[in-house]
VOBA-708221 format. One line per 4 residues: number of its first residue (from 0); their letters; for each residue z, y, x of C-alpha. Coordinates in steps of 0.001 Angstrom, whole numbers, plus 524288, in hexadecimal, padded with zeros to 5 digits. Layout:
% VOBA-708221
NUM	A	Z Y X | ...
***
This chain:
% VOBA-708221
0	XXXX	DEB8D 73F68 3EFE8 | DF8E7 73A73 3F323 | DFAF2 72BDD 3F520 | E0732 72648 3FC5D
4	XXXX	E0372 71E88 408FC | E07B4 711C9 403EA | DFEE4 713BB 3F78E | DF335 715CE 3FF6C
8	XXXX	DF537 708D9 40696 | DF73B 7023E 3F976 | DEAE5 70796 3F4AC | DE329 702D9 4006C
12	XXXX	DE8A3 6F529 3FE90 | DE579 6F59C 3F056 | DD726 6F7FD 3F37E | DD6F9 6EB63 3FCAF
16	XXXX	DDCA3 6E3FA 3F0C2 | DD2CB 6E926 3E6A9 | DC72E 6E641 3EFD1 | DCBDA 6D87C 3F129
20	XXXX	DCC58 6D690 3E296 | DBEA0 6DBEA 3E0C7 | DB8DC 6D0DC 3E8E5 | DB7E1 6C23D 3E754
24	XXXX	DBF1C 6BA89 3E32F | DC5DB 6C4F7 3DAD2 | DB959 6CAE6 3D6F4 | DBF3B 6D71C 3D0AB
28	XXXX	DB325 6DF59 3D397 | DB771 6EB7A 3CC05 | DC2C3 6ED70 3D5F4 | DB843 6EF8C 3E021
32	XXXX	DB505 6FC24 3D975 | DC378 700D6 3DAB8 | DC7FA 6F8A7 3E691 | DC5FF 70403 3F055
36	XXXX	DCBCC 70F40 3E839 | DDA42 70CD7 3ED3A | DD58C 70CDD 3FB09 | DCD39 71923 3F95C
40	XXXX	DD91F 72086 3F35E | DE1F0 71B8D 3FE79 | DD81D 7208F 408FC | DD8D3 72DFC 40307
44	XXXX	DE708 72ED8 4068C | DE63D 72A1B 414E5 | DEA16 73405 41F20 | DE27F 72EB2 42AA1
48	XXXX	DD73C 72634 42EB6 | DE09C 71B62 432B2 | DE75D 71BD2 42566 | DD9FA 71B29 41EF6
52	XXXX	DD5E5 70F48 427C5 | DE213 70857 42478 | DE1A9 70A56 415D8 | DD416 704C8 41608
56	XXXX	DD767 6FA01 41ED8 | DE22B 6F5E8 415A8 | DD936 6F583 40A49 | DCEA4 6EE31 41212
60	XXXX	DD7EB 6E510 417C7 | DDD9F 6E06B 40B40 | DCF88 6DFEF 4053B | DC9B6 6D782 40FBA
64	XXXX	DD54A 6CEC5 411D9 | DD490 6CBD2 4032C | DC657 6C9C9 403F8 | DC407 6C100 41042
68	XXXX	DD192 6B970 40F8E | DCA09 6ACE9 40E55 | DC706 6ACCC 41D41 | DD52E 6A8A2 41EE3
72	XXXX	DD255 69C87 4164F | DC986 69717 420EF | DD544 6914D 42696 | DD14D 682CC 423BC
76	XXXX	DC635 68528 42CF8 | DCD00 68E29 436D3 | DDAEC 691A1 43AEE | DE24C 69917 43089
80	XXXX	DE6C4 6A349 43A16 | DD950 6A5B6 43EFC | DD3E2 6A6F0 4311B | DDE8A 6B01C 42CA6
84	XXXX	DDCB2 6B83F 438CE | DCDDE 6B8AB 4363A | DD01D 6BD13 4287E | DD9DC 6C798 42BDD
88	XXXX	DD077 6CCBA 43747 | DC541 6CD27 42DF8 | DCC3F 6D415 42354 | DD20A 6DDD1 42D70
92	XXXX	DC420 6E09B 4330B | DBE90 6E256 42530 | DC98E 6EB81 4216B | DC58E 6F4DC 42CEF
96	XXXX	DB9DD 6F98C 4245E | DC1FB 6FD7D 4191E | DCADE 70455 4232D | DBEF4 70B20 428EC
100	XXXX	DBB52 70F0C 41B32 | DC801 71651 419AA | DC674 71D12 426F6 | DB81B 72182 42410
104	XXXX	DBBD2 72599 415E5 | DC6A2 72E35 41BBB | DBDA1 733C9 425CC | DB493 73A82 41BE0
108	XXXX	DB8F6 74880 41792 | DB7C5 74653 40939 | DC433 742CA 401E3 | DBE3B 741A2 3F4A6
112	XXXX	DB21B 742E4 3EBD5 | DA434 73DFE 3ECEF | DA321 73D67 3FBF6 | DAF6B 735CD 3FDD1
116	XXXX	DAAF0 72C11 3F31E | D9DAF 729A2 3F925 | DA290 729B1 40747 | DAD75 7201A 4041B
120	XXXX	DA30D 7170F 3FE68 | D995F 71855 40971 | DA3BF 71616 413AE | DA851 709CD 40CAB
124	XXXX	D9AA0 7050D 40B46 | D96AB 70850 4196C | DA26D 70071 41EEB | D9FE9 6F50D 415D5
128	XXXX	D91EC 6F445 41B2A | D96C2 6F51E 429B9 | DA07A 6EA5C 42687 | D9558 6E202 421FC
132	XXXX	D8EB1 6E182 42F4B | D981F 6E5F2 439D9 | D9D87 6DB05 44278 | D9448 6D135 43BAF
136	XXXX	D984D 6D69D 42E8E | DA165 6D24A 423EA | D9D0B 6D8A3 4163D | DA728 6D06E 40EC8
140	XXXX	DAE01 6D8FF 40577 | DA40F 6E398 403EB | DA75B 6EB88 3F7AC | D9AC2 6E822 3F12B
144	XXXX	D9E4D 6D997 3F010 | DA9CA 6DCB5 3E743 | D9F5C 6DF78 3DCD7 | D97E6 6D2E7 3DE37
148	XXXX	D9AEF 6CF81 3D02D | D97CF 6DDCB 3CAF4 | D891F 6DB7C 3CAFE | D84BA 6E8E4 3C67A
152	XXXX	D8C5B 6EEF3 3D196 | D857A 6E6CC 3DC2A | D779F 6E94A 3D8D5 | D7712 6F574 3E153
156	XXXX	D7833 6EBDB 3EC9E | D6964 6E9C1 3EBB2 | D67C1 6F7CF 3F126 | D7403 6F9C7 3F961
160	XXXX	D7953 6EBEC 3FC83 | D876C 6E837 3F990 | D8BE5 6F477 40054 | D862A 6FC25 3F56D
164	XXXX	D8EEE 6F536 3EBD0 | D9A27 6F7F1 3F48E | D9625 7061F 3F422 | D96B8 7080D 3E5CC
168	XXXX	DA3A3 7004D 3E46C | DA9F1 708FC 3EF27 | DA3CA 71593 3E91F | DAAF5 712F4 3DC54
172	XXXX	DB7A1 7106D 3E348 | DB61B 71D3E 3EAD9 | DB2DF 7252B 3DF0B | DBE4C 7200D 3D709
176	XXXX	DC79B 7213F 3E2E8 | DC410 72F81 3E3FD | DC654 731D8 3D605 | DD3D6 72C36 3D77E
180	XXXX	DD681 7337E 3E409 | DD2B2 73FFE 3DD34 | DDB10 73E28 3D1E3 | DE6FC 73A86 3D9D5
184	XXXX	DE4BD 7469A 3E219 | DE410 74F13 3D635 | DF014 748B9 3D01C | DF856 74AB0 3DCB5
188	XXXX	DF4A2 758A3 3DE9A | E0017 761E0 3DE67 | E0281 768AC 3D1A6 | E0394 77670 3D7EA
192	XXXX	DF69A 7753D 3DE92 | DECCF 77F96 3DA46 | DE35B 77A10 3D061 | DD491 77CB0 3D28D
196	XXXX	DCDB7 785C3 3C8E4 | DC795 77FE4 3BD20 | DBA2F 781DD 3C283 | DBD83 77B80 3CF80
200	XXXX	DC43C 77081 3C80D | DB824 76E3A 3BF85 | DAF9C 76DBE 3CBC8 | DB94C 763E0 3D255
204	XXXX	DB93F 75B3A 3C69A | DAA6C 75AED 3C537 | DA8DA 758D5 3D402 | DB2E7 74DAE 3D32C
208	XXXX	DAC6F 7475A 3C7A5 | D9E8C 7488C 3CE72 | DA3C0 74284 3DAC5 | DA96B 73677 3D3FB
212	XXXX	D9E10 73522 3CA4A | D93B3 73335 3D45D | D9991 7270A 3DA66 | D9C22 72175 3CD30
216	XXXX	D8E59 723C5 3C907 | D892D 71CE4 3D56D | D916E 710CF 3D221 | D8D79 71078 3C40C
220	XXXX	D7EC7 71269 3C76E | D7F6F 706D6 3D168 | D8621 6FDAF 3C79E | D7CD7 70253 3BCBD
224	XXXX	D715D 6FFC8 3C503 | D7694 6F2D6 3C887 | D785C 6EF79 3B98D | D6A86 6F4AD 3B724
228	XXXX	D6555 6EC13 3C2B6 | D6C3B 6DFC2 3BD1F | D6557 6E188 3B05E | D5821 6E04C 3B680
232	XXXX	D5218 6D2F4 3BA16 | D51DE 6CEED 3C87D | D43E6 6CD82 3CD7C | D416A 6BF18 3D0D8
236	XXXX	D3520 6B7FC 3D250 | D399D 6A96E 3D1B5 | D44F0 6A07A 3D458 | D48C9 69390 3DA79
240	XXXX	D5204 6892B 3D5D3 | D5C83 68651 3DFDF | D6894 67D80 3E10A | D7540 68297 3E7E4
244	XXXX	D7D5F 67759 3ED5D | D89FF 67D2B 3F33D | D90CC 66FD3 3F466 | D9DB8 67747 3F68C
248	XXXX	DA2F9 66F71 401FB | DB072 6737E 4059A | DB103 67A12 41394 | DBA9F 6708C 41895
252	XXXX	DB0DD 6656A 415FE | DA589 66CAF 41B7D | DAE3B 66F75 42750 | DAFC9 660CF 4293F
256	XXXX	DA4C9 6588E 42F1E | DAA3D 64C57 4289D | DA672 6523C 41B43 | D985A 6548C 41EAD
260	XXXX	D929D 6479E 4199B | D9843 6496A 40C4E | D94A9 657CE 40C40 | D866E 6545A 40F24
264	XXXX	D8699 64A0E 404AF | D8C12 653A2 3FAB6 | D8183 65D60 3FDB9 | D7672 653A4 3FCCB
268	XXXX	D7BC9 64E73 3F017 | D7CC8 65BE7 3E9FE | D6EF3 65F38 3EF1A | D69BC 653A9 3E80D
272	XXXX	D70B6 65768 3DBA0 | D6C25 66530 3DC0F | D5E6C 660A7 3DED7 | D5E4C 65A09 3D138
276	XXXX	D5DE7 667A0 3CB55 | D50E0 669B1 3D2B2 | D540E 675D3 3DA4C | D49D4 67BA0 3E41D
280	XXXX	D53CC 67DF3 3EE9E | D6152 6776D 3F0DB | D6AA7 67FDB 3F7D8 | D7710 67BBB 3FFEE
284	XXXX	D80E4 6852C 405BC | D838C 68A3B 41382 | D8565 67F33 41D80 | D84A3 674BD 412F8
288	XXXX	D7DF8 66B4E 41CA3 | D8318 669E4 429C4 | D7AED 66BDC 435CA | D7A08 65D5E 4395D
292	XXXX	D7115 65BB4 42D9A | D6633 662DA 43480 | D6A11 65FAA 44211 | D5FD9 654A2 44319
296	XXXX	D578A 64D9E 439E0 | D5C4D 64033 43BF5 | D6A10 64261 43695 | D6E1C 63BFE 42A01
300	XXXX	D716A 648CB 4233D | D6432 64DD9 42589 | D5D59 64199 420F9 | D6572 641AA 41459
304	XXXX	D6246 6504B 41207 | D5327 64DDB 414A6 | D53B4 64280 40AF0 | D5A25 64A8D 3FFEC
308	XXXX	D513D 65670 4023C | D44BF 64DB6 401B5 | D4948 64511 3F65D | D4DF5 6508F 3EE08
312	XXXX	D42E2 659C2 3F30D | D4D45 663E1 3F59A | D4CA2 67144 3FBF3 | D59E6 67306 40244
316	XXXX	D6020 67FF8 4073B | D6C5D 67D20 40EAC | D75B3 6833D 41818 | D7854 67BFE 424DB
320	XXXX	D7CCA 67CAE 4332E | D710C 67D27 43B62 | D712A 67807 44951 | D66C4 67BC9 45304
324	XXXX	D62AB 6738F 45EFB | D69CB 67E04 46748 | D76A9 67AE1 46083 | D771F 6871B 458B9
328	XXXX	D7BC6 686A5 44A6E | D7789 68F41 43FBE | D7C61 6907A 431E0 | D6FBA 68E75 42AF2
332	XXXX	D6832 68C33 41DF7 | D5CF9 6822D 41D72 | D52D6 680F0 4125B | D4E2E 672CD 4120A
336	XXXX	D4211 66D2C 40B57 | D41F3 65FE6 404E3 | D3BB1 65A9A 41174 | D4798 66073 418CB
340	XXXX	D3F5D 66B01 41EF3 | D46D5 6769C 422DA | D3F48 680E6 41ACD | D47BA 68BDC 41FF1
344	XXXX	D54D5 68FA5 425E8 | D5E20 69ADC 427FF | D69B4 69BE5 43155 | D7562 6A4F1 42E44
348	XXXX	D7472 6B1C8 4359F | D817A 6B8A3 4324E | D8B88 6AF32 4368F | D99A6 6B024 43377
352	XXXX	DA101 6B5DB 43F3F | DABFC 6ACFE 444EF | DA7B0 6A35F 43A0D | D99C3 69F77 43E86
356	XXXX	D99C4 6A62A 44BA0 | DA1F9 6AD6E 4553D | D9C14 6BB2A 456A9 | DA0F7 6BE46 4643A
360	XXXX	D99D9 6B216 46A2C | D8C99 6B931 46A85 | D91F3 6C34B 47311 | D98FB 6BB30 47C7D
364	XXXX	D9302 6B6FE 48A06 | D8C48 6AA06 48AA4 | D967E 6A375 49267 | DA122 6A5B4 48802
368	XXXX	D9F44 69B4F 47DE2 | DA541 69BEE 46FE3 | DA1A7 69496 46397 | D9770 69C29 45D6C
372	XXXX	D9546 694EE 44FD8 | D88BD 696F2 448C3 | D7CEE 69DD4 44DAC | D77B9 6A907 44478
376	XXXX	D6A1C 6A838 43F2F | D5FF1 6B127 44427 | D5777 6B4F7 438DA | D5631 6B6DE 429C1
380	XXXX	D4F57 6AA58 425DA | D4A87 6A855 417ED | D485F 69AB7 4121F | D3C9E 69643 40943
384	XXXX	D3F7E 6943A 3FB11 | D3A06 686DE 3F775 | D3023 686A6 3EC2B | D2EA4 69584 3ECC5
388	XXXX	D2361 69973 3F531 | D2602 6A416 3FF22 | D33B4 6A649 3FA92 | D3F4C 6A68D 40313
392	XXXX	D4DF3 6A6FF 40234 | D5897 6AC23 40AC2 | D6571 6A475 40D73 | D7180 6AB8D 41340
396	XXXX	D7D46 6A2BE 417E5 | D8AA9 6A5E3 413C6 | D90DC 6B1E0 41ACC | D82ED 6B791 41B90
400	XXXX	D830A 6BA8F 40CAC | D8D48 6C522 40EAD | D8399 6CD03 41710 | D7A15 6D459 40E61
404	XXXX	D71C7 6D983 418FA | D6F25 6CC06 41E2A | D6D1F 6C688 41081 | D632E 6D0D7 40C4E
408	XXXX	D5A3D 6CD84 41884 | D56A4 6C079 412B2 | D51EC 6C74C 40640 | D4B31 6D1B9 40D83
412	XXXX	D4400 6C6A1 41577 | D3F09 6C089 408C0 | D490F 6B7DD 402B3 | D46C9 6B5D2 3F3F5
416	XXXX	D5454 6AFA4 3F1CE | D60CA 6AEF2 3F9B8 | D6B31 6A4B7 3FC12 | D787A 6A424 4019A
420	XXXX	D7D63 6977E 40798 | D8B50 69841 40AB4 | D97EB 69057 40DBA | DA387 69665 407F0
424	XXXX	DABE8 68A1E 407E1 | DB371 69019 41364 | DBA85 698B7 408D8 | DBBD1 68FF5 3FDB1
428	XXXX	DC615 694C8 3F3CA | DC5EB 6A34B 3F8BD | DBEAC 6AF7C 3F43F | DB53E 6AE4A 3FF18
432	XXXX	DAA3D 6A5FD 3F7FF | DA9B2 6AFCE 3ED11 | DAA2F 6BB82 3F604 | D9EC1 6B58D 3FD0C
436	XXXX	D97B3 6B33C 3EFFA | D9A44 6C196 3EBF0 | D909A 6C639 3F654 | D8589 6BEC1 3F077
440	XXXX	D829E 6C723 3E4C7 | D820D 6D2B9 3EDCF | D77E4 6CBD0 3F682 | D701B 6C899 3EA94
444	XXXX	D6FE8 6D687 3E4CE | D6DB0 6DCA8 3F2D0 | D60F4 6D5BA 3F347 | D5DFE 6D1F1 3E4FA
448	XXXX	D5C9C 6C3E9 3E8B8 | D6257 6B75F 3E273 | D6B44 6AFA6 3EB5E | D6FDF 6A1DF 3EA99
452	XXXX	D7D60 69EDB 3F0FF | D80D1 69104 3F57C | D8F0D 69063 3FA13 | D9687 68578 3FE98
456	XXXX	DA49C 6881E 3FAA3 | DA0AA 69477 3F447 | D9929 69986 3E861 | D8B0F 694D6 3E680
460	XXXX	D81EB 69C3C 3DCB1 | D75E3 6A40C 3DA99 | D7694 6B305 3D992 | D6B37 6BA91 3D49B
464	XXXX	D6539 6C75B 3DA23 | D6E9B 6CF83 3D184 | D7A9B 6C902 3D6F4 | D7D26 6C048 3CB6F
468	XXXX	D8191 6B25F 3CD03 | D7791 6AB2F 3C4C8 | D7C17 69D1D 3C5B0 | D8952 6962F 3C4D6
472	XXXX	D911E 696A0 3D1AA | D953C 68A74 3D935 | DA1FE 68CB4 3DF43 | DA932 685EF 3EA1D
476	XXXX	DB021 67C12 3E119 | DA322 676D9 3DBE6 | DA0FB 66BB2 3E57D | D95CD 664E5 3DF05
480	XXXX	D8EB4 67062 3D846 | D810E 67577 3DB06 | D79F6 680A8 3D50A | D6BFA 6802B 3D00F
484	XXXX	D6589 68CE4 3CC62 | D5953 694F8 3CD82 | D59D1 6A0C5 3D680 | D4FED 6AC54 3D5DC
488	XXXX	D46F5 6B014 3E165 | D4386 6BE51 3E387 | D38DF 6C4D8 3EB5E | D3C6F 6D2D9 3E962
492	XXXX	D3F8E 6D495 3F808 | D4D87 6D952 3F679 | D538A 6E631 3F310 | D56FC 6F34E 3F932
496	XXXX	D623C 6ECBE 3FFC2 | D59EC 6E14B 4041B | D509F 6EA66 40B1C | D59EF 6F426 410BC
500	XXXX	D66AC 6ED30 41211 | D7385 6F4A6 413D3 | D6DF0 70204 4136E | D77EA 706DD 409E4
504	XXXX	D845F 703C8 41127 | D7E9A 707B2 41DBD | D7BCD 7150E 41785 | D89E1 715AD 412FF
508	XXXX	D8E7F 712B6 42042 | D85ED 71CF5 42740 | D89C2 7274E 41D6E | D981D 724A6 41EC6
512	XXXX	D976A 724A4 42D89 | D8FF5 73149 42D89 | D9919 7385A 42456 | DA553 73418 42BA8
516	XXXX	D9F3B 737DA 4390F | D9AC9 74479 4341E | DA793 74916 42EB1 | DAE91 7447C 43ADD
520	XXXX	DA3D7 748B6 444D3 | DAD6D 7534A 44AF1 | DB705 748A9 44E54 | DAC75 73F91 453CD
524	XXXX	DA6BD 74A9C 45C05 | DB41D 74F14 46144 | DB754 740DA 46495 | DAA0A 73F32 46B2C
528	XXXX	DAC76 74B1F 47391 | DBA15 74753 4770B | DB639 739A2 47AFC | DAAB6 73EA4 4828C
***
């Protein structure tokens, strides 16, 4: 196959653009099924591992820069030069994984056919999984999330997790790319080249057809099973009536203490209005109430809150800053009874690096002092569900909802329903709130559990166990709205993914690593002897 050097760079850049368009807020999810084809074709023309890395890095850099551009727009709350640098640094780091994909793909001996197709898919999936946990992890932009609106395609996540959805999408890309590559190779073959015998030609055609039929059958089978699964009812035993009260306070106001009295008054007013609809639980978003409300019983805010809970007989689930007597601060969730008893709490475990804590401080000597921000929670804590005997719910906070392995642990521990409390107002007007929302259907399908989502400055709604949004959505522009709905409870104990976690992408990674090492064992052995 002959492609001019500049054309291969154009193809790599085109893949980056197509991938951007397949994610929110463009949501052109069919482009995810073809987005990697240009890059895969370009990688077949590279002459060295360095060239393969740079082609992948270009595609990844364009993609991730277009995906996380909203970090730059944090400038009202931080220096514009700092936020721009952070955005470029993050995109540059994430692009390394696509560059490594190019290197590892070139490292395998097959240049076409079924082995290449499946190995390309396994390598991508394995690297995507590593990116989800390495250096704290940043799974934003995993290929499977491009399909969040394509519900039949994401049902396989109940077995494999979101990375299984990535697998079938990349598998289709790889199969089609190999068909195109073979066609271009045949087309560019010299006319005077000796043609194979009819028998050999027939065998070649049959082998080619078989090699590309298997991946397509796998993709169709996964989507077909997903459509079948969606036609079946979801097992639920009961439900509860909840109220979501996002408030949608602009971050510039939450940032300013001077606005706190009117923010508190607004939430209390909306709580009373929502209670008129007789929900069993009223839910506020992440950090809806400031820490001073719970600092000591005698403060005016706590007196007002106690009065409202008692008068209205409200069970309230709210996010808050929680200060300990040792002056440590946690990003927490409290469940309060009508008598203001704390029935349960959970503190955020997976904090945002450099946003909620500075990673390196935990490895510095005690005599070196740096601002450390929040403390991370220590355990997976479930909260009791009012009016539902022996039932419990799990609640994750903001950034935690993007980590499927953490999320599933709440369901594995016994949660009958899951919640996400978040504050997305930092990124109002960008694609970030919808990108964040796009991960919720995958969390629901992975664990076959309904999820309520209460987001200040984001999108609040209820998503069922099949990933369907079953209520209206409250967006950031709805300052006074609240949502009343029933959400089903489940006691099925989770799914294959709930029980075994990321077994599938880990398997892809191990297989990829083994194959690459096996075919390059001679080089590794010689290098080991030389260094020794």
